[in-house]
ZABAPA-63207 format. One record per residue (C-alpha): x, y, z; residue in one letter. Coordinates in Angstrom, 2 decimals. Example, Ala and Ser with C-alpha at 12.3 -4.5 7.8 and 13.67 -1.06 7.14 Angstrom:
<recs>
REC;12.30;-4.50;7.80;A
REC;13.67;-1.06;7.14;S
</recs>
This chain:
<recs>
REC;0.00;0.00;0.00;X
REC;2.86;2.40;0.76;X
REC;3.92;2.30;-2.88;X
REC;0.76;4.24;-3.68;X
REC;2.21;7.31;-2.00;X
REC;4.49;7.46;-5.05;X
REC;1.92;6.42;-7.63;X
REC;-0.84;8.71;-6.35;X
REC;1.54;11.69;-6.41;X
REC;2.63;11.02;-9.99;X
REC;-0.94;10.35;-11.13;X
REC;-2.05;13.57;-9.43;X
REC;0.70;15.48;-11.24;X
REC;-0.55;14.16;-14.60;X
REC;-4.19;14.91;-13.77;X
REC;-3.34;18.45;-12.70;X
REC;-1.28;19.03;-15.84;X
REC;-4.20;17.87;-18.02;X
REC;-6.79;19.97;-16.21;X
REC;-8.60;22.34;-18.63;X
REC;-7.28;25.89;-18.53;X
REC;-10.56;27.33;-17.23;X
REC;-10.80;24.85;-14.34;X
REC;-8.08;26.29;-12.16;X
REC;-9.89;25.59;-8.83;X
REC;-10.00;21.95;-9.91;X
REC;-6.19;21.93;-10.11;X
REC;-5.92;23.22;-6.56;X
REC;-8.37;20.71;-5.12;X
REC;-6.81;17.87;-7.10;X
REC;-3.42;18.71;-5.62;X
REC;-4.90;18.92;-2.13;X
REC;-6.76;15.62;-2.43;X
REC;-3.66;13.95;-3.82;X
REC;-1.49;15.03;-0.91;X
REC;-4.21;14.13;1.60;X
REC;-4.37;10.66;0.06;X
REC;-0.59;10.30;0.42;X
REC;-0.75;11.45;4.05;X
REC;-3.61;9.04;4.73;X
REC;-1.63;6.12;3.33;X
REC;1.40;7.15;5.44;X
REC;-0.68;7.37;8.64;X
REC;-2.28;3.98;7.93;X
REC;1.14;2.41;7.39;X
REC;2.54;3.88;10.62;X
REC;-0.52;2.72;12.56;X
REC;-0.43;-0.76;11.02;X
REC;3.27;-1.56;11.36;X
REC;4.76;-0.67;14.75;X
REC;7.65;-3.14;14.68;X
REC;10.09;-0.84;12.87;X
REC;11.60;-3.85;11.09;X
REC;12.18;-3.87;7.30;X
REC;9.38;-5.21;5.11;X
REC;9.07;-5.46;1.35;X
REC;6.39;-3.54;-0.50;X
REC;7.18;-4.35;-4.13;X
REC;10.06;-6.37;-5.56;X
REC;10.41;-7.09;-9.25;X
REC;13.27;-7.31;-11.79;X
REC;13.96;-3.99;-13.49;X
REC;17.27;-4.28;-15.34;X
REC;18.02;-8.01;-14.93;X
REC;21.34;-7.98;-16.76;X
REC;22.75;-5.64;-14.13;X
REC;20.90;-7.18;-11.22;X
REC;18.92;-3.98;-10.64;X
REC;15.46;-4.39;-9.14;X
REC;12.40;-2.26;-8.63;X
REC;12.51;-2.83;-4.89;X
REC;10.36;-0.74;-2.60;X
REC;10.55;-1.48;1.10;X
REC;10.38;0.31;4.43;X
REC;11.51;0.14;8.01;X
REC;10.78;2.43;10.94;X
REC;13.11;5.17;9.71;X
REC;11.48;5.14;6.27;X
REC;8.00;5.30;7.79;X
REC;8.92;8.30;9.92;X
REC;10.18;10.24;6.90;X
REC;7.26;9.17;4.70;X
REC;4.93;10.52;7.38;X
REC;6.92;13.78;7.44;X
REC;6.60;14.07;3.66;X
REC;2.85;13.55;3.81;X
REC;2.36;16.26;6.45;X
REC;4.65;18.74;4.67;X
REC;2.96;18.06;1.32;X
REC;-0.55;18.81;2.59;X
REC;0.61;21.95;4.41;X
REC;2.48;23.15;1.31;X
REC;-0.65;22.94;-0.83;X
REC;-2.68;24.83;1.76;X
REC;-0.10;27.61;1.88;X
REC;-0.02;27.75;-1.94;X
REC;-3.75;28.39;-2.29;X
REC;-2.99;31.98;-3.37;X
REC;-0.89;30.99;-6.40;X
REC;-2.43;32.67;-9.45;X
REC;0.26;32.35;-12.14;X
REC;0.54;29.08;-14.07;X
REC;-1.38;27.21;-11.38;X
REC;-1.46;23.90;-13.23;X
REC;2.27;23.92;-13.89;X
REC;3.03;24.80;-10.28;X
REC;1.00;22.01;-8.70;X
REC;2.06;19.45;-11.31;X
REC;5.73;20.12;-10.53;X
REC;4.94;20.19;-6.82;X
REC;3.35;16.72;-6.93;X
REC;6.19;15.41;-9.09;X
REC;8.63;16.52;-6.40;X
REC;6.53;14.90;-3.66;X
REC;6.39;11.61;-5.57;X
REC;10.16;11.61;-6.05;X
REC;10.73;12.26;-2.34;X
REC;8.45;9.37;-1.39;X
REC;10.41;7.24;-3.84;X
REC;13.76;8.02;-2.19;X
REC;12.51;7.08;1.27;X
REC;11.00;3.80;0.05;X
REC;13.74;2.60;-2.31;X
REC;15.76;-0.40;-1.14;X
REC;17.70;-0.70;-4.38;X
REC;20.55;1.80;-4.59;X
REC;20.05;2.50;-8.29;X
REC;16.32;3.10;-7.77;X
REC;17.06;5.39;-4.82;X
REC;19.53;7.33;-6.94;X
REC;16.98;7.62;-9.77;X
REC;14.32;9.14;-7.51;X
REC;16.99;11.33;-5.87;X
REC;17.93;12.81;-9.25;X
REC;14.31;13.10;-10.34;X
REC;13.62;15.40;-7.39;X
REC;16.16;17.93;-8.71;X
REC;14.13;18.77;-11.82;X
REC;10.96;20.17;-10.20;X
REC;13.06;21.89;-7.51;X
REC;14.77;23.95;-10.20;X
REC;11.59;25.03;-11.98;X
REC;9.62;25.79;-8.81;X
REC;12.30;28.26;-7.75;X
REC;13.25;29.64;-11.19;X
REC;9.65;30.36;-12.28;X
REC;7.75;31.19;-9.07;X
REC;10.61;32.42;-6.89;X
REC;11.50;35.97;-5.88;X
REC;14.94;37.34;-4.95;X
REC;17.56;36.27;-7.55;X
REC;15.51;33.20;-8.33;X
REC;17.42;32.07;-11.44;X
REC;20.73;32.29;-9.59;X
REC;19.37;30.46;-6.57;X
REC;17.79;27.71;-8.67;X
REC;20.93;27.12;-10.69;X
REC;23.12;27.14;-7.59;X
REC;20.93;24.53;-5.94;X
REC;21.02;22.31;-9.02;X
REC;24.79;22.59;-9.46;X
REC;25.42;21.70;-5.82;X
REC;22.93;18.84;-6.05;X
REC;24.49;17.42;-9.20;X
REC;27.98;17.83;-7.73;X
REC;26.99;15.81;-4.69;X
REC;25.20;13.27;-6.88;X
REC;28.38;12.71;-8.88;X
REC;30.16;11.66;-5.68;X
REC;27.30;9.33;-4.75;X
REC;27.31;7.81;-8.22;X
REC;31.05;7.13;-7.96;X
REC;30.57;5.34;-4.64;X
REC;27.59;3.41;-5.99;X
REC;29.51;2.11;-9.03;X
REC;32.50;1.23;-6.83;X
REC;30.29;-0.78;-4.45;X
REC;28.70;-2.61;-7.36;X
REC;32.05;-3.55;-8.89;X
REC;33.87;-4.44;-5.67;X
REC;31.05;-6.56;-4.25;X
REC;30.84;-8.69;-7.39;X
REC;27.32;-9.61;-6.33;X
REC;25.67;-8.15;-9.45;X
REC;23.19;-6.33;-7.26;X
REC;22.58;-2.89;-5.86;X
REC;20.08;-4.06;-3.28;X
REC;20.62;-2.24;0.00;X
REC;19.99;-5.37;2.08;X
REC;22.57;-7.41;0.15;X
REC;25.19;-4.64;0.21;X
REC;24.58;-3.96;3.92;X
REC;25.68;-7.52;4.72;X
REC;28.53;-7.72;2.21;X
REC;31.98;-7.66;3.90;X
REC;33.63;-4.79;2.06;X
REC;37.29;-4.45;3.00;X
REC;38.15;-1.79;5.55;X
REC;40.49;-0.15;3.05;X
REC;37.68;0.17;0.51;X
REC;35.24;1.54;3.09;X
REC;37.76;4.11;4.30;X
REC;37.55;6.00;0.99;X
REC;34.05;4.97;-0.15;X
REC;32.41;6.22;3.06;X
REC;33.58;9.88;2.89;X
REC;32.87;9.96;-0.86;X
REC;29.23;8.93;-0.44;X
REC;28.70;10.74;2.87;X
REC;29.86;14.09;1.48;X
REC;27.82;13.51;-1.69;X
REC;24.63;13.23;0.32;X
REC;25.65;15.75;3.00;X
REC;25.80;18.50;0.35;X
REC;22.00;18.34;0.13;X
REC;21.78;18.11;3.93;X
REC;23.43;21.55;4.16;X
REC;26.71;20.45;5.73;X
REC;29.27;23.23;6.16;X
REC;31.08;24.34;3.95;X
REC;28.73;23.04;1.22;X
REC;25.73;24.79;2.74;X
REC;25.68;28.04;0.76;X
REC;23.00;26.88;-1.68;X
REC;20.51;26.45;1.19;X
REC;19.90;30.03;2.48;X
REC;19.94;31.37;-1.08;X
REC;17.49;28.73;-2.25;X
REC;15.20;29.19;0.75;X
REC;15.09;32.96;0.28;X
REC;14.32;32.76;-3.44;X
REC;11.81;29.89;-3.41;X
REC;8.04;30.42;-3.22;X
REC;6.51;29.52;0.12;X
REC;5.57;25.91;-0.63;X
REC;8.94;25.24;-2.25;X
REC;10.73;26.73;0.78;X
REC;8.67;24.49;3.05;X
REC;9.56;21.42;1.02;X
REC;13.19;22.42;0.54;X
REC;13.81;22.79;4.28;X
REC;11.17;20.29;5.36;X
REC;11.89;17.22;3.24;X
REC;14.45;17.84;0.48;X
REC;17.30;18.51;2.91;X
REC;16.24;15.30;4.68;X
REC;16.97;13.38;1.48;X
REC;20.63;14.20;2.00;X
REC;20.63;13.28;5.70;X
REC;18.71;10.08;4.95;X
REC;21.28;9.13;2.30;X
REC;24.10;9.73;4.79;X
REC;22.53;7.25;7.21;X
REC;20.88;4.75;4.85;X
REC;23.69;4.47;2.32;X
REC;27.02;5.81;3.60;X
REC;26.80;4.64;7.22;X
REC;24.80;1.48;6.63;X
REC;26.92;0.15;3.75;X
REC;30.36;1.43;4.75;X
REC;30.43;1.53;8.58;X
REC;34.14;0.65;8.81;X
REC;34.86;3.96;7.13;X
REC;34.17;5.50;10.54;X
REC;36.90;3.47;12.27;X
REC;40.07;5.22;13.50;X
REC;42.73;5.71;10.84;X
REC;45.59;4.70;13.08;X
REC;47.27;8.07;12.60;X
REC;46.31;11.74;12.88;X
REC;46.10;14.55;10.36;X
REC;45.68;18.08;11.78;X
REC;44.52;16.50;15.01;X
REC;41.85;14.33;13.36;X
REC;42.07;10.56;13.73;X
REC;38.89;9.40;11.95;X
REC;36.15;10.51;9.60;X
REC;33.85;10.48;12.61;X
REC;35.84;13.34;14.12;X
REC;36.09;15.22;10.82;X
REC;32.38;15.19;10.08;X
REC;31.51;15.77;13.73;X
REC;33.55;18.98;13.69;X
REC;32.00;20.07;10.38;X
REC;28.56;19.50;11.91;X
REC;29.54;21.64;14.90;X
REC;30.77;24.42;12.65;X
REC;27.45;24.29;10.80;X
REC;25.52;24.58;14.08;X
REC;27.44;27.59;15.41;X
REC;28.09;29.26;12.05;X
REC;24.48;28.99;10.86;X
REC;23.17;30.39;14.14;X
REC;25.74;33.20;14.19;X
REC;24.98;34.31;10.63;X
REC;21.25;34.17;11.33;X
REC;21.85;36.50;14.28;X
REC;23.06;39.35;12.03;X
REC;20.73;38.91;9.05;X
REC;18.35;41.72;8.09;X
REC;16.20;39.60;5.75;X
REC;13.70;37.53;7.74;X
REC;13.76;34.65;5.27;X
REC;17.55;34.49;5.44;X
REC;17.24;34.27;9.23;X
REC;15.10;31.17;8.88;X
REC;17.32;29.86;6.07;X
REC;20.49;30.01;8.14;X
REC;18.67;28.61;11.14;X
REC;17.91;25.55;8.98;X
REC;21.63;25.12;8.33;X
REC;22.20;25.25;12.08;X
REC;19.47;22.75;12.90;X
REC;20.58;20.34;10.18;X
REC;23.98;20.44;11.87;X
REC;22.33;18.69;14.81;X
REC;21.22;15.90;12.48;X
REC;24.76;15.36;11.20;X
REC;26.21;15.62;14.71;X
REC;23.74;13.00;15.93;X
REC;24.82;10.66;13.14;X
REC;28.47;11.07;14.11;X
REC;27.88;10.12;17.75;X
REC;27.67;6.45;16.69;X
REC;25.52;5.57;19.67;X
REC;21.88;4.65;19.82;X
REC;20.58;7.76;21.54;X
REC;22.48;10.11;19.22;X
REC;21.37;8.30;16.06;X
REC;17.75;8.14;17.18;X
REC;17.94;11.83;18.03;X
REC;19.27;12.56;14.54;X
REC;16.32;10.80;12.90;X
REC;13.89;12.50;15.29;X
REC;15.51;15.85;14.44;X
REC;14.93;15.15;10.74;X
REC;11.21;14.88;11.41;X
REC;11.08;17.71;13.95;X
REC;13.03;20.19;11.84;X
REC;10.96;19.31;8.79;X
REC;7.77;20.30;10.61;X
REC;9.15;23.38;12.38;X
REC;11.08;24.79;9.41;X
REC;8.02;24.32;7.20;X
REC;5.93;26.29;9.70;X
REC;8.47;29.11;9.95;X
REC;8.75;29.48;6.18;X
REC;4.95;29.41;5.89;X
REC;4.60;32.33;8.32;X
REC;7.48;34.32;6.82;X
REC;6.68;33.71;3.17;X
REC;2.90;33.52;3.02;X
REC;1.51;35.28;6.08;X
REC;4.06;38.12;6.30;X
REC;5.84;38.69;2.99;X
REC;2.84;38.19;0.70;X
REC;0.93;40.80;2.73;X
REC;3.62;43.37;3.51;X
REC;5.84;42.80;0.42;X
REC;8.95;43.13;2.55;X
REC;11.17;40.81;4.54;X
REC;13.45;43.52;5.91;X
REC;13.43;43.42;9.70;X
REC;13.85;47.18;9.92;X
REC;10.75;47.83;7.83;X
REC;8.73;45.08;9.51;X
REC;9.48;46.59;12.93;X
REC;7.59;49.72;11.86;X
REC;4.43;47.77;11.02;X
REC;2.13;46.69;13.90;X
REC;1.81;43.13;12.60;X
REC;0.83;41.72;15.98;X
REC;-2.34;43.82;15.83;X
REC;-2.97;43.49;12.10;X
REC;-2.51;39.72;11.78;X
REC;-2.58;38.31;15.34;X
REC;-2.92;34.70;14.16;X
REC;0.42;35.00;12.36;X
REC;2.02;36.49;15.49;X
REC;0.83;33.64;17.71;X
REC;1.90;31.05;15.16;X
REC;5.33;32.66;14.81;X
REC;5.82;32.71;18.58;X
REC;4.92;29.02;18.88;X
REC;7.09;28.11;15.88;X
REC;10.14;29.82;17.34;X
REC;9.46;28.23;20.74;X
REC;9.57;24.89;18.97;X
REC;12.66;25.91;16.98;X
REC;14.75;26.75;20.06;X
REC;13.79;23.45;21.65;X
REC;11.47;24.40;24.50;X
REC;9.94;21.42;26.36;X
REC;6.58;20.38;24.98;X
REC;7.72;20.56;21.35;X
REC;9.40;17.90;19.22;X
REC;12.58;19.96;18.88;X
REC;13.28;19.55;22.59;X
REC;13.28;15.75;22.38;X
REC;15.43;15.70;19.25;X
REC;18.10;18.14;20.39;X
REC;18.24;16.66;23.90;X
REC;18.97;13.21;22.49;X
REC;21.64;14.56;20.15;X
REC;23.31;16.43;23.02;X
REC;23.28;13.36;25.27;X
REC;24.64;11.21;22.47;X
REC;27.39;13.69;21.64;X
REC;28.28;14.00;25.34;X
REC;28.84;10.26;25.47;X
REC;30.99;10.33;22.34;X
REC;32.78;13.71;22.56;X
REC;31.82;15.83;25.59;X
REC;33.47;18.96;24.20;X
REC;31.29;18.73;21.10;X
REC;28.17;18.73;23.27;X
REC;29.35;21.94;24.96;X
REC;29.88;23.71;21.63;X
REC;26.54;22.46;20.31;X
REC;24.94;23.91;23.45;X
REC;26.50;27.26;22.56;X
REC;24.78;26.99;19.17;X
REC;21.44;26.56;20.93;X
REC;22.05;29.72;22.97;X
REC;22.85;31.69;19.82;X
REC;19.67;30.24;18.31;X
REC;17.65;31.66;21.19;X
REC;19.24;35.06;20.55;X
REC;18.47;35.23;16.81;X
REC;14.98;33.83;17.35;X
REC;14.17;36.50;19.93;X
REC;15.64;39.23;17.70;X
REC;13.61;38.14;14.67;X
REC;10.43;37.72;16.71;X
REC;10.71;41.12;18.35;X
REC;11.55;42.96;15.12;X
REC;8.79;41.28;13.11;X
REC;5.82;41.40;15.44;X
REC;6.73;43.44;18.50;X
REC;8.70;46.39;17.15;X
REC;7.87;50.06;17.54;X
REC;5.32;51.02;14.87;X
REC;5.44;54.46;13.31;X
REC;2.78;57.05;13.99;X
REC;1.32;56.68;10.50;X
REC;-2.20;55.27;10.32;X
REC;-2.39;51.52;10.36;X
REC;-2.84;49.96;6.95;X
REC;-5.28;47.09;6.81;X
REC;-3.78;43.79;5.70;X
REC;-5.67;40.86;4.18;X
REC;-6.84;38.51;6.94;X
REC;-5.30;35.08;7.42;X
REC;-7.24;32.70;5.19;X
REC;-8.83;29.38;6.13;X
REC;-6.26;27.28;4.18;X
REC;-3.44;29.10;5.99;X
REC;-5.05;28.47;9.37;X
REC;-5.53;24.79;8.57;X
REC;-1.94;24.40;7.37;X
REC;-0.54;26.13;10.45;X
REC;-2.69;24.04;12.80;X
REC;-1.59;20.83;11.08;X
REC;2.10;21.65;11.56;X
REC;1.67;22.97;15.11;X
REC;-0.34;19.92;16.14;X
REC;2.37;17.65;14.76;X
REC;5.26;19.25;16.66;X
REC;3.27;19.50;19.91;X
REC;1.93;15.93;19.73;X
REC;5.39;14.48;19.13;X
REC;6.89;16.74;21.77;X
REC;4.45;15.41;24.37;X
REC;4.42;11.79;23.21;X
REC;7.70;10.97;21.42;X
REC;7.07;7.22;21.59;X
REC;4.89;7.56;18.50;X
REC;8.10;7.80;16.47;X
REC;10.69;6.34;18.84;X
REC;8.94;2.97;18.77;X
REC;9.66;2.93;15.04;X
REC;13.16;4.43;15.03;X
REC;14.83;2.36;17.75;X
REC;13.90;-1.11;16.39;X
REC;15.21;-0.03;12.99;X
REC;18.58;1.03;14.41;X
REC;18.74;-2.28;16.31;X
REC;17.67;-4.27;13.25;X
REC;19.70;-6.39;10.83;X
REC;20.43;-3.59;8.37;X
REC;22.59;-1.73;10.88;X
REC;24.28;-4.81;12.28;X
REC;27.69;-3.95;10.83;X
REC;27.49;-0.42;12.22;X
REC;26.73;-1.77;15.70;X
REC;29.74;-4.07;15.54;X
REC;32.07;-1.10;15.32;X
REC;32.12;1.93;17.57;X
REC;28.55;1.57;18.87;X
REC;28.45;2.81;22.46;X
</recs>
């Protein structure tokens, strides 16, 4: 049944594209119903399978001569990210209800992107995963280049070039694994149990990890992210931060760490003080956390504030992966879900509720508009979203970041201290942005009426807020899926190494 999340999205994209030109409301409702159907399938799958263990959805020969299969499967980690995609997809349509230009094209590309994302999270053949991964790049480019704002062509091209650059590294690692294994298969289960030599894994792991980490916003390959977020239309920003960046983090865990775990072993010597790739990528994650938060602190463009905060929060995902212990890894996966929800909500408020009404994202100008009185729903939503973003108890971000900090303390205590500094800086830039946007000092000019918050916007905001609050109060809903997956057979080789 889970395979229909992909099929329904692609079918919906075709139906929207073929909608008669005069039936534009039909295109909107078709897109909404399609994403609701995908979310419904995801919820049913999560409710039905609570074991977290891998199970096959579809398995059929695709390119038999190369041993490539059309193999869709899922475990607890896949289910968590499929659920995230479903929630983000529905919210994105609701916050795109105001799109007036080339509506059919917009929603067709939007659904194509959603289908490709579902495909990545459900692919258990490496070639199939790579195909869906590349397919997602195409609609990303057009959504930003056509419907974007600030320097949209530059931002779209930069995102694509970085994505293709990272993909080239992944492709190199994929071909190497295929040749070295000699198994004539690219099935993730088969490769996860194949005993690649330590020497091979030592260079294959960083190649594939960096290739995927580019899309996850790892420093210093992060620069496409704030630019892309700022230029993208609201729904594309929500998807870019909410699920597309998770494709990179998912690839780091599912492919690089699962297939080449010995690449994380100590080298036996030190270079510039580093003795393993674990330390190298842990430090890069830390730099991303502190750097992203620090740059967000001095930004004048509200969307760039949220964009750089995404870089900082994705640093927690990568840091959690590098802890190589159960609590850190589970926190990394939980942070993928949590950040996807919270970042989507922040971009929805900034892009749709604020920018589309005031036509400015400059904090200085916004501070002179009494937005808290003009659009109080947006003010309340923004306050709650930033509370969730800085990790206050009661929201999903608290659970995720707490687990990552505990995991990093067990692995490298000094890294946990620096990551904590990043959280403090995050509180500072969040408070600054919140005060300037909604609680500044308005001018004495008469208040200008702004369009009220619409019903679709209210529904989208409530969906995202309910998700982060529910999972902040009852994290077992996801943890019961994540932990069995990490303790399952696919990660057996990783556990044999530096698992603590």
